[in-house]
BAKOL-661031 format. One record per residue (C-alpha): x negated, y negated, z negated; residue in one letter. Coordinates in steps of 0.02 Angstrom, whole numbers, plus 50000, padded with zeros to 5 digits. Layout:
BEGIN
XYZA...
This chain:
BEGIN
519054945148598M518044939048421A518074955848346D517984965648504K516634981248506K515844990548673Y514925002548694K513934995048829I513914973748845A513104969849015I512234952449041I512224946349219G513254952349372S511974956349491G511354970349586P510364974949399G511764972249307G513464977149396Y512634997349474V512284999049269A514114991649226A514655005049371L513735019249328R514105016649151A516135014849212G515845031949307Q515295039949135L516865034949029G515775022948928I516665008048869D515894993848952T515724976048984V515034963849102L514684947649065I514284932149219E514084914249171K514304911849360E514884922849522A515064939649530L513474949749619G512334935649568G510704930749659T510624946849805C512434944649844L512904925849833N511304915349857W510054928249935G509704945549984C511534947550078I512074929550138P509894927250222T510244945650322K512054933750375A510714921750442F509754936450523V510674942250630R511634924950701S509784920350734A509164935150811E510734935150931V510324917250975F508684919951019A509514938351115D510364927151200I509224915251252Q508084932251331N509734936551388A508874934351566K507784949851547D509044961751526F509864956851689G511304945851591I511494927751664N512064915651519V512274898651534E512284883751399K512384893951234A512214884051076E512174885050906V513904882250797D513024882450608F514574878550552P515214893850629A513574902650569V514014895250387V515624902350391K515304919450429R513734918350304K515514914550160D516444926650240K515404941650209I515174935850044V516584933449991S517104952250071R515704960249980L516254950149799V517944957649825R517024975549854G516324977149683I517914966149591E518794983449613H517574992149604L517154986149417L519304989949409V519135005049489K517795013649343N518595002149196H517454989249175V517884972549069E517414954449139R516754941749027I516634925249129D515294915449045G513664912148974K512744922748834A511914921948707S511124931748573F511804930248383I510894945248336N510164961548371Q512154969748428N513024951948424R513064937748555L514264923648586K514864918148746I515374900948806E516594900748927K517514888449021E518664885148886S518144894348730E516674900748638T517024918648585V515854934148513E515924952648535I514954965848465E513944981648559A513144998548519E511864994648657N511474978848777I510744977848936I509724960048991I510094956249185A510104940349226T509054941449349G507654926149416S507324908149475Q506654899749601A504614895149538A503894877449572S502174870749573L501534853749498P501484846449675I501684829549665P503344826049770G504074842449757A505594838949656D506024826549801L507824823749809D508394836149986G507044844349964I507484865949978L507284881049891D507964898749931S509974893349870R510144873549953T509244879450117A510944892350141L512124880850096A511344867050242L512664858550352E511924857950504Q510264864750575L508684852350548P507964846550689E505934851650607S505544860550464L503744862450334V504174876050220I502904879350075V502364896350046G502074913850143G502694927450083G504014937250091I505514922550081I504674909350174G504284923350324M505944927050320E506884910550311F505464903950438A505834915750586F507784912950546I507814895150566F506454897150714R507494909450812N508984895650768F507594883050908G507174872550751V505204867050742E504394876250588V502794875050503T502224888450341V500874880250225I500194893750144E498864893349981Y498074910950003L497084917450168D498654931150209Q500384927850256L501604940250132V500264943450012T500194962349939G500814970650111V499424980150219D498114966650302A498374975250475D500494970050462I500064953450386A498734948250553A500154956750648E501724947050579L500474930350611N500384936250759R501894935950791S502194919950719A501284913250843R502254920750984R503654912550919R502834891750914R502834895550689I501284884650660S500484894550521V499284886350406K498424898450289T497014896250168S498094878150133S498264871149992E500014856749969V499324842449882K500654829349897E502574828449978I502914811850031K504694804150087K505024794050236N506864784350308D506204801250459S505884815450337G504424818750238Y502724821250264Q501854835150191V499884832050132I498854848550136Y497024852950128Q496454866550230Q494554869250179K493744852750187E494954844150274K496514835950225E497594837250353K499974831150347S501304837050457V502914827350432R504624837950466A506674831150414E506584844250287K505644854350169V505694869950103L504764877349926M504744895649947A503404898549816V503974911649731G505374915849602R505174918249402K506054927249272P507674917349221Y507764919349009I508724901648988D510004901848834G510004917848796L508964916448634K507924934648641P507204929048477E508944931748377N508514947148404A506824952348400G506644955748580I504854952548638E504474939448797I502694939048897S501994924648857E501514917349041R502904923449166R504414922648988K504864941849078A505804953448948V504464967048904Q504974984448959V504545003948955N505045014949086K506435019048990K506935001349038M507164998248825Q506494982048737T505584979448586S507464980448499T508074994548484E510064996948576G509544984348695I508874988448886Y508194976049018A508494977349200V508104969349376G507054954049420D506994947949209V505754962749187T504594953449319D504104975049378K504764973349562I505784959549599L507004967649711L508884969249730A508944990949747H507444992049593V508734981949469A509794995249520S508895009349495H508365001949338Q510154998749275G510475016849289I509175025449223I509695011649084A511105016849061V510655036549090E509545030848940N511075026748829I511895042248837M510415052548798G509845061348975L508235056548951D507705046549126K506245034449172E505815023249310M504475027249441N503805013249534Y502645023449679Q503655026349799A504665008949809V505125004349988P505184985850026G505894977250179A505734959250261I506654955650375F505784944450490T505714945250672S504904959950680P505564969450531E504314976350398I504334990650294G503354998650181T502965009650035V501615016849928G499835010849910L498954998950028T497495004650108E496394991050020S497374999849862E496795016849909A494925012849927E495245001949759A495805017349703E494405029549761G495735037949850I494775048050017D496015043750124Y496425047250336K497815032850441I498425037350581G499315022250685T500355021250822F501145005550927P502845003850949F502304995251137A502115015551156A503755020851116S505075022951234G506385017051163K505725003351087V505274996651253M507255001151315A507634988051180M506504974251264G505394973951119E503464977851113R502924968350941E502424980350821G501494998450732M501635010950599V500265014350486K500085029850359I499025032750233I498615051750206S497435060450040E496195070050126K496195082450010K497685087349971S498455080450171D499985069150060R500805055750114I500225041549993I500735026550098G501355019350249A501915002950312A502884995950480L502924982850572I504094982950712G506004985150773I506884993650621E505814996150513S506924990750356S507785008750419D506385018150470L505265015750305I506695028250218A505985042650296E504165040750253L504805032150068T505565051350058L503815058450096A502935048449962V504195050249853N503955072849867L502345072049878G502375077650056L500815082950181T500705073450364A500815091250414E502535090750352N503105076750460L502265083350627R503255100050598E504885089050593T505805088450794I506125069850779H507625066850897A507135057951089H507195041251117P507145034250961T506135021850857T505895035650730A504655044650836E503635031150774V503135038850627I502955057050704Y501545050850847E500815040350681A500655056950586A500095067650731L498765054250737D498205056450557L497515076850632E497345075850809D497925062550887G499465054150945A500565060851100I500945048051157H499375034751149A
């Protein structure tokens, strides 16, 4: 293997790396996929998929607590947390086997080991029992990201959780403090609260899930409080102390110093690109100074010819589906197809309770860009399907450019929002107008009707509000 040469070598098997490998395999390219830990990367093993398995288990338990509202009597329902974890592990294992099958089917070779650059076209791979070297005409870096940290005294105490170790808990804590009210923090907040855990979220900024439309974030805050999640925004954690009963988190809210006690503390302050041990300098690859991200253009090319990078390591948009699309773009450019990434219509899905879906510009972004825009909204509570499902929370907000009537942004918070955002993503991506949405018949009764009603609201007003 020391002398083996490939057309493409891919470092990292997360949603960026393995999708790139499969696309290369489809195109008949001699490809090797290198992974140092677990096939599927963080997303499949310790992120997107396992958290969604937890989300579903927590939702089922929460639904059972409210079963009486649907005319169903259930007594003494309990969470069997080891069984919840076992179900999560089973789902992950099944999906990993699926990727293994696809790699074999598409004739992609695999090497288990940690890769580092020797030079522009040569990699050293440290395997469990030996070290080998390979050569590749093109190399794709897809090493992902790792949990970020803050210089908070006590943040490195034994037992402090991060997004990965939170998924490895053997039993539910009675209480939990989450430091960080971003996407990861809020998803875990609703998961653990729906399991019956007492949850406190401490967020430094004045808005939860920064980057989401302010109206949607405000609705999420209300939803959290309805579920008795204690939310502390505009609050800075100063210190974490450990005691016999758990942890004491000391924080400053405005000018007052306060504290909260909990059995467990979860640090959820974001993620950062991962290039540890990669030695990109040996290949002349440009790395950003502050975030240590691999610099790429819209073709996913790095500063070194023949070397590409995709996914979280590029620090563009840290989402699995973005990584996958970047991986395809990189491979197709290697094959001379001249493709570029377009980040104008990237959907976001946040699996809180209720869910959030986003795409395109927020209202504040449209205002900052000087766009003359209109807004159409509609409450989920006015939907017959939503009401029949026992839900009332949420809203949809669509932003259109006045002059052209084009949809330039949208956001939803409510049941099934992670699926509903697909229609609005298509609208933004294709430059569809609000009139296009209004002229599209939406099935009744479905949750998708909220989008139709919001499109109506952009013109003469929604029918059912």
